[in-house]
C-alpha positions in Angstrom: 19.2 5.4 23.2 19.7 4.1 19.8 22.0 1.2 18.9 25.6 2.1 18.3 26.4 2.6 14.5 28.5 -0.3 13.6 31.0 1.5 11.3 31.9 4.3 13.6 31.7 1.6 16.6 34.4 -0.6 15.3 36.7 2.5 14.4 36.3 3.7 18.1 37.1 0.3 19.4 40.3 -0.1 17.6 41.4 3.1 19.0 40.3 2.4 22.4 41.8 -1.0 22.2 45.2 0.4 21.1 45.1 3.1 23.9 44.2 0.7 26.5 46.9 -1.7 25.3 49.4 1.2 26.0 48.0 1.9 29.4 46.6 -1.3 30.9 47.4 -4.4 29.0 44.6 -6.9 28.8 42.1 -4.8 30.4 39.4 -5.5 27.7 39.4 -9.2 28.2 39.9 -9.6 31.8 41.6 -13.1 32.4 43.0 -15.1 35.2 46.6 -14.2 34.9 46.2 -10.4 35.1 43.5 -9.6 37.6 42.9 -9.9 41.3 40.9 -13.1 40.8 43.5 -15.2 39.2 42.8 -18.5 40.5 39.8 -21.0 40.7 40.1 -22.4 44.2 38.7 -25.9 45.2 36.3 -25.6 48.2 35.3 -28.6 50.1 31.7 -29.8 51.2 31.6 -29.4 54.9 28.3 -31.3 55.3 25.3 -32.5 53.6 21.9 -33.6 54.8 19.4 -35.6 53.0 16.0 -34.1 52.2 13.2 -36.9 52.2 9.9 -36.3 50.3 7.2 -34.8 52.6 3.9 -35.6 50.9 1.0 -33.5 52.3 -1.3 -34.3 49.5 -0.7 -36.9 47.0 -3.5 -35.8 44.8 -2.3 -32.3 44.4 -0.6 -30.8 41.4 1.6 -28.7 43.6 4.6 -30.8 45.1 6.7 -29.6 47.9 10.3 -30.1 47.1 12.3 -28.1 49.7 10.9 -29.0 53.1 13.9 -27.5 55.1 14.2 -25.7 58.5 14.1 -21.9 57.8 13.2 -20.0 54.7 13.9 -21.4 51.1 14.2 -18.8 48.4 15.6 -18.1 44.8 14.3 -21.3 43.2 15.8 -22.4 39.9 14.8 -25.4 37.7 16.6 -27.4 34.9 16.7 -31.0 33.5 20.1 -32.9 33.2 21.2 -35.3 30.6 19.7 -38.3 32.4 16.3 -36.8 32.3 16.1 -35.7 36.1 14.3 -32.7 36.8 16.6 -30.6 39.1 15.6 -27.7 41.6 17.8 -25.5 43.4 17.4 -22.7 46.0 18.9 -20.9 48.8 18.1 -22.2 52.3 18.2 -19.6 55.0 18.2 -21.6 58.2 18.9 -18.4 60.2 20.5 -15.1 59.8 23.9 -16.2 59.4 23.6 -19.9 58.0 22.6 -20.1 54.3 23.3 -23.0 52.5 22.5 -24.5 49.0 19.5 -26.6 48.6 18.9 -29.2 45.5 16.2 -31.5 44.9 15.7 -33.9 42.0 13.2 -36.5 40.4 13.1 -38.6 37.3 9.0 -38.5 37.5 8.6 -35.1 39.0 4.8 -35.2 38.9 4.9 -38.2 41.5 5.6 -36.4 44.9 7.1 -39.7 46.4 10.0 -39.7 43.9 11.5 -36.6 45.0 14.9 -36.5 46.9 17.6 -33.9 47.5 20.2 -32.4 49.8 21.1 -29.3 52.0 24.7 -28.8 51.2 27.1 -26.6 53.3 30.7 -25.6 52.3 33.8 -24.9 54.5 34.9 -21.2 54.3 31.3 -19.8 54.2 28.2 -19.8 56.2 26.3 -17.7 53.8 26.2 -19.4 50.4 23.6 -17.3 48.5 21.9 -17.4 45.0 22.8 -20.9 43.9 21.5 -21.4 40.4 22.0 -24.5 38.2 21.8 -25.2 34.5 22.5 -28.0 32.1 25.4 -27.5 29.8 27.2 -29.5 27.1 30.3 -28.5 25.0 30.6 -29.0 21.4 33.5 -31.5 21.8 33.3 -34.9 23.5 36.2 -33.7 25.8 34.1 -30.7 26.9 32.3 -30.6 30.2 28.7 -32.0 30.1 26.6 -31.9 33.2 25.1 -29.6 35.7 27.0 -26.3 36.0 26.0 -24.0 39.0 27.0 -20.6 40.1 26.7 -18.9 43.4 28.1 -16.3 45.8 29.9 -16.4 49.2 28.1 -13.6 50.9 30.0 -13.4 54.0 33.4 -13.6 52.5 32.6 -11.6 49.3 33.5 -14.0 46.9 31.6 -15.5 43.7 32.0 -19.2 42.8 30.8 -21.9 40.6 30.2 -26.0 40.9 29.9 -28.8 38.6 27.7 -31.9 39.2 28.3 -34.4 36.3 25.9 -36.9 37.8 23.0 -35.9 40.2 23.0 -39.2 41.8 26.5 -39.1 43.0 27.2 -38.3 46.7 27.4 -34.6 47.2 31.1 -35.0 48.6 32.0 -36.0 45.0 30.6 -32.6 43.6 33.2 -30.0 42.6 32.9 -26.6 44.2 35.2 -23.6 43.4 35.5 -20.0 44.0 37.5 -17.3 42.5 40.3 -16.0 44.7 40.1 -12.2 45.3 37.3 -10.1 46.6 33.9 -9.6 44.8 32.9 -6.5 46.9 29.0 -6.4 47.5 28.0 -9.5 45.4 24.4 -9.2 44.7 23.3 -11.6 41.7 24.6 -14.9 40.1 22.7 -16.5 37.3 23.0 -19.2 34.6 21.0 -20.7 31.7 20.8 -23.9 30.1 23.3 -24.7 27.1 25.4 -21.6 27.7 28.6 -23.2 26.5 30.6 -20.8 24.3 33.7 -19.6 22.7 35.7 -16.3 23.2 38.4 -15.5 20.9 40.6 -13.3 22.9 42.1 -16.3 24.6 40.8 -19.0 22.3 38.6 -20.8 25.2 35.3 -22.7 25.2 33.5 -22.7 28.5 30.3 -22.2 30.3 28.9 -18.7 30.6 27.1 -17.1 33.6 26.4 -13.6 34.9 27.5 -11.9 38.1 26.7 -8.5 39.5 29.1 -7.0 42.1 31.3 -4.1 42.8 34.1 -4.0 40.4 37.2 -2.2 41.6 40.1 -3.0 39.9 42.5 -2.0 37.0 41.6 1.7 37.7 37.9 1.2 37.4 35.2 1.6 40.2 31.9 0.5 39.1 29.3 -0.2 41.7 26.9 -3.1 41.0 28.8 -3.9 37.8 27.3 -6.4 35.2 29.5 -9.0 34.0 29.8 -12.3 32.6 32.3 -15.2 33.2 33.3 -17.8 30.6 34.9 -20.8 32.5 36.9 -23.4 30.9 36.8 -26.0 33.5 38.6 -28.6 31.4 41.3 -26.5 29.8 41.7 -24.3 32.8 41.1 -20.6 33.1 38.6 -18.2 32.8 37.8 -15.0 30.8 35.7 -12.3 32.6 34.2 -9.4 30.7 33.0 -6.3 32.7 31.0 -3.4 31.5 33.1 -0.3 32.4 30.3 1.8 31.0 31.9 3.6 28.2 29.1 2.9 25.4 25.9 2.4 27.6 25.5 3.5 31.2 24.3 0.4 32.9 25.1 0.3 36.4 23.9 0.2 39.2 22.6 -3.1 37.6 20.1 -5.4 39.1 18.2 -8.6 38.4 20.3 -10.0 35.4 18.8 -12.7 32.9 20.1 -14.6 30.1 18.8 -16.1 26.9 21.0 -18.7 25.1 20.9 -19.5 21.3 23.4 -21.9 19.5 26.3 -19.5 18.5 25.5 -16.3 20.6 23.4 -15.2 23.7 21.1 -12.2 24.9 21.4 -10.5 28.2 19.0 -8.2 30.0 19.0 -6.4 33.4 17.5 -3.7 35.3 19.3 -0.3 35.5 18.2 2.7 37.6 18.9 6.1 35.7 19.4 8.5 38.8 19.5 11.5 36.5 15.9 10.9 35.1 14.8 8.8 38.3 13.8 6.0 35.8 14.1 2.2 35.9 15.2 1.2 32.4 15.7 -2.4 30.9 19.2 -2.9 29.4 19.5 -5.2 26.5 22.8 -6.7 25.1 23.7 -9.3 22.6 27.1 -11.1 22.8 28.4 -12.8 19.5 31.9 -13.6 19.9 32.2 -13.7 15.9 31.6 -9.9 16.1 32.7 -8.8 19.6 32.8 -10.9 22.8 33.3 -8.1 25.2 30.1 -7.0 27.2 31.2 -3.4 27.2 31.9 -3.1 23.4 29.4 -5.2 21.8 27.7 -3.4 19.0 24.5 -4.8 20.0 23.0 -2.8 23.0 20.4 -0.4 24.1 17.7 0.7 26.5 14.6 -1.2 25.2 12.1 -0.1 27.6 11.3 1.5 31.0 10.5 -1.0 33.9 12.0 -3.6 36.3 12.6 -7.3 36.9 13.2 -8.2 33.3 13.4 -11.8 32.2 14.3 -12.9 28.6 13.9 -15.8 26.3 15.0 -16.5 22.7 14.4 -19.2 20.1 15.0 -20.2 16.4 12.3 -20.8 13.9 13.0 -21.3 10.2 16.4 -19.9 10.5 15.2 -16.7 12.1 15.9 -15.8 15.6 13.1 -14.3 18.0 13.8 -12.7 21.4 11.3 -11.5 24.0 11.9 -9.8 27.2 9.2 -9.5 29.9 9.3 -6.8 32.8 7.2 -4.9 35.3 5.9 -1.5 34.4 4.0 -0.1 37.4 1.4 -2.7 38.3 1.5 -4.5 34.8 3.7 -7.3 33.4 4.6 -6.2 29.9 6.5 -7.6 26.9 8.6 -6.3 24.2 9.7 -8.6 21.4 12.0 -8.9 18.4 11.5 -11.1 15.2 15.1 -10.2 14.1 17.4 -11.1 16.9 17.3 -7.8 18.6 17.8 -5.6 15.6 14.3 -3.9 16.1 12.0 -4.1 19.1 8.1 -3.9 19.3 6.3 -1.5 21.3 5.4 -2.7 24.8 2.5 -5.2 25.0 0.5 -5.6 28.3 0.6 -9.5 29.4 -1.4 -8.9 32.7 -1.8 -7.2 35.9 1.0 -8.7 38.1 4.7 -8.6 39.3 7.9 -10.6 39.3 7.5 -12.5 36.0 9.5 -15.4 34.8 9.9 -16.5 31.0 11.0 -19.3 29.2 10.7 -20.5 25.4 9.6 -24.1 24.8 9.6 -24.7 21.1 8.2 -21.6 19.3 6.0 -21.0 22.2 6.6 -18.3 25.1 5.6 -19.2 28.6 5.2 -16.2 31.1 4.6 -16.7 34.8 3.8 -14.0 37.2 2.4 -13.3 40.5 -0.7 -11.5 41.2 -2.7 -10.9 44.5 -0.7 -13.9 46.3 -1.4 -16.3 43.4 0.7 -17.5 40.4 -0.6 -17.4 37.0 0.8 -18.6 33.6 0.1 -17.3 30.1 1.3 -18.5 27.0 2.2 -16.7 23.7 2.2 -18.5 20.3 3.2 -15.6 18.1 6.3 -14.3 19.7 4.9 -12.1 22.2 2.5 -10.2 20.3 -0.5 -11.8 22.0 -1.2 -13.8 25.2 -3.8 -16.3 26.0 -5.8 -17.0 28.9 -4.3 -17.0 32.4 -4.1 -20.2 34.2 -3.7 -20.3 37.9 -0.7 -22.6 39.1 -0.9 -22.7 42.9 -4.0 -24.6 44.3 -3.7 -22.9 47.8 -4.9 -19.5 47.3 -3.1 -16.4 48.4 0.1 -18.2 49.5 2.7 -17.3 46.6 5.3 -14.8 48.0 5.7 -11.8 45.7 9.5 -11.4 45.8 12.4 -10.8 43.3 13.4 -14.1 41.5 10.7 -16.0 43.5 9.6 -17.7 40.4 11.4 -19.9 37.8 10.0 -21.6 34.6 11.5 -24.2 32.3 10.1 -26.8 30.0 10.7 -29.2 32.9 8.2 -27.2 34.9 7.5 -24.3 37.2 8.9 -23.7 40.8 8.1 -20.7 43.1 8.2 -19.5 46.8 5.1 -20.6 48.7 4.2 -19.7 52.2 1.2 -21.9 52.8 3.2 -23.9 55.5 4.2 -20.9 57.5 7.7 -20.6 56.2 8.9 -20.0 52.7 9.4 -23.3 50.8 9.7 -24.2 47.2 6.8 -25.9 45.4 6.8 -27.3 41.8 4.1 -28.0 39.3 4.3 -29.5 35.8 3.3 -27.4 32.8 0.1 -29.1 31.5 0.4 -30.0 27.8 3.9 -28.9 27.2 5.9 -30.8 24.6 9.6 -30.8 25.3 12.1 -30.7 22.5 14.5 -33.4 22.5 17.8 -33.0 24.4 21.1 -32.0 22.5 22.4 -35.0 20.7 25.6 -36.4 21.4 28.1 -37.4 18.6 30.7 -39.9 19.0 33.4 -41.0 16.6 36.9 -40.6 15.4 38.4 -37.0 15.3 41.4 -37.7 13.3 40.6 -39.0 9.8 42.1 -40.1 6.6 41.0 -38.7 3.2 38.9 -41.1 1.0 38.4 -43.6 3.9 34.8 -44.2 5.2 34.3 -43.4 9.0 31.4 -44.3 11.2 29.8 -41.9 13.6 27.1 -42.4 16.3 24.3 -40.1 16.9 22.1 -40.1 19.9 19.2 -38.0 21.0 16.9 -38.6 23.8 13.4 -37.0 23.9 12.2 -36.2 27.6 8.5 -37.2 26.5 9.8 -40.4 24.8 8.6 -39.3 21.3 10.6 -40.5 18.3 13.2 -38.2 16.8 14.7 -37.3 13.6 18.3 -36.2 13.1 19.6 -33.4 10.9 23.3 -33.9 10.2 25.9 -31.5 8.5 29.1 -33.3 7.7 31.0 -30.0 7.5 32.0 -30.6 3.5 28.7 -29.3 2.0 26.9 -32.9 2.5 23.8 -33.0 4.6 21.6 -35.7 6.2 18.0 -34.0 6.0 15.8 -35.2 9.1 16.8 -39.0 8.9 14.0 -40.9 10.9 12.0 -41.6 12.8 14.0 -43.3 15.4 13.3 -44.3 18.9 14.2 -41.9 21.6 17.5 -42.7 23.1 18.5 -45.4 20.4 21.6 -44.6 18.7 21.9 -43.8 14.9 25.1 -45.1 13.1 26.0 -43.4 9.9 29.1 -43.5 7.7 30.7 -40.6 5.8 33.8 -40.1 3.8 35.8 -36.8 3.4 37.7 -36.4 0.1 39.9 -33.3 0.9 42.5 -32.4 3.5 41.0 -30.0 5.9 39.3 -29.3 9.2 35.4 -30.0 9.4 32.8 -29.3 12.0 30.0 -32.1 12.2 26.8 -30.7 13.4 23.8 -32.4 14.4 20.2 -31.6 15.7 17.2 -33.5 16.5 13.4 -32.8 16.4 10.6 -35.0 17.7 7.4 -35.9 16.0 5.8 -32.5 17.2 8.6 -30.7 15.3 10.2 -29.3 18.4 14.0 -29.1 17.7 16.8 -29.4 20.1 20.0 -27.4 20.0 23.1 -28.1 17.7 25.8 -30.5 18.8 29.1 -30.2 17.1 32.2 -32.5 16.7 35.4 -31.1 15.2 37.2 -33.5 13.0 40.3 -33.2 10.6 41.8 -35.0 7.9 45.6 -34.7 8.0 47.4 -32.1 5.9 50.6 -32.5 3.8 53.5 -33.6 6.1 56.5 -31.6 6.9 59.4 -32.0 4.4 61.4 -33.8 7.4 58.9 -36.7 6.9 59.0 -36.5 3.1 62.7 -37.1 3.6 62.0 -40.4 5.5 59.8 -41.6 2.6 63.1 -41.4 0.3 65.3 -42.6 3.0 63.5 -45.4 4.7 66.4 -46.5 6.8 67.4 -43.2 8.1 66.6 -41.8 11.7 64.9 -44.8 13.1 64.0 -43.0 16.3 62.0 -40.5 14.4 59.9 -43.1 13.0 59.3 -44.6 16.4 58.4 -41.1 17.9 56.2 -39.9 15.1 54.8 -43.4 13.8 56.1 -43.2 10.3 
């Protein structure tokens, strides 16, 4: 199916929005106040058990990170602001006892440094599909830290959690679930740096995907794809579900996300019962155009296949997107060099199944399972060509071929392995990988005065310890172009003066000595506008209304 014509699309959107406003107010952007899921309810950590490292072979590149009773499945990997590699999974102790597993290490190639927890919550015995990402908002007051999602499989609810510091006692971690019922929950996923704005209710927050049976507001969509934007600081959540009016995308399976600085891409598997074909759905969500997953003008079937994974990156102000998926017995790739406007013909990556994909700098890393082994291939041209396969597991034939059994990240690769008799999570570093600097922090005053110099502090840390350069936009058409090099983690202090009254957005990104760039960081600042006439009155009558001067500081 071709993409929706934008001109006709927007005309249709306005008409639909007006009609829905008359029938079901606020049914396009579903928010807390109007749905059956109105409140984020705090859950409590029931118990937590420490996982200590079990080193079976200290010389091996494959490191066991889970080592818990029962089967460990659905691994995910990320890296936090403090440089810890963090791995999560679902621990199925028995048929009714499913808990969250999490392990971390500052030096993940050293097997003796790993530690972790098995965390059980009150109100559920079947905590499923825990996935964690590192998120950072553009404002210093926004949430920064690990933000995770999961499903309460037994009570039919979906939830999220926040871990500002992985070294904190798990009793201090914040777990929440959304009230109301999420019938038949099947998937929950999140990716790094997914902190965005949605205009319907003027919210910033972390974005994630769920798939469950949406049966509300007159709709009944089985295995409905949706995304949540959770403003955990300001409170509230906006949820967008795909009601199927533009592209038939449900029943949906195996969602994936790829984040860019101001918008993000989604992909999932859809089974077309009419043609008995599995298809890959792609959508792009740009809130400056349309935030709703249903009405976005950027959506189409991009390939026939299953188990998609998606990645995106920026190079020289161009945006590249790639999707890997399974077609028969092959892992294939389609790619776009124009942010999804056009897509390539399928390219065969390798024979295999259940791929995982990530972008590291401008290289694409694809992992996949073939014959009980885990392999890795790299593309340095956006997905058009793929290099020689490298086997990751050092114990042949033990990698479990299962959905979401592999995850890959600049911090490394994790997978489900059966070499010890049960399903366990193993980790391996990616040889020769250069990690981009972490997203910088910006510190300084937000309320400014015109024609007065203010100092701001910019700090970026490179995971590899490389020196960094800073690119800074002051928001008034003045720019600092790649100041540096500076040592990793050492603050850079710069001063700037604004000469007009307005609101400005300071933006900063960092790159390392290998030209790998971080994501943008933002800080909104403002210079005061003209005072109200009431305060001008005070200038002419300095002794009048002393209580107003006390309150407003004039």
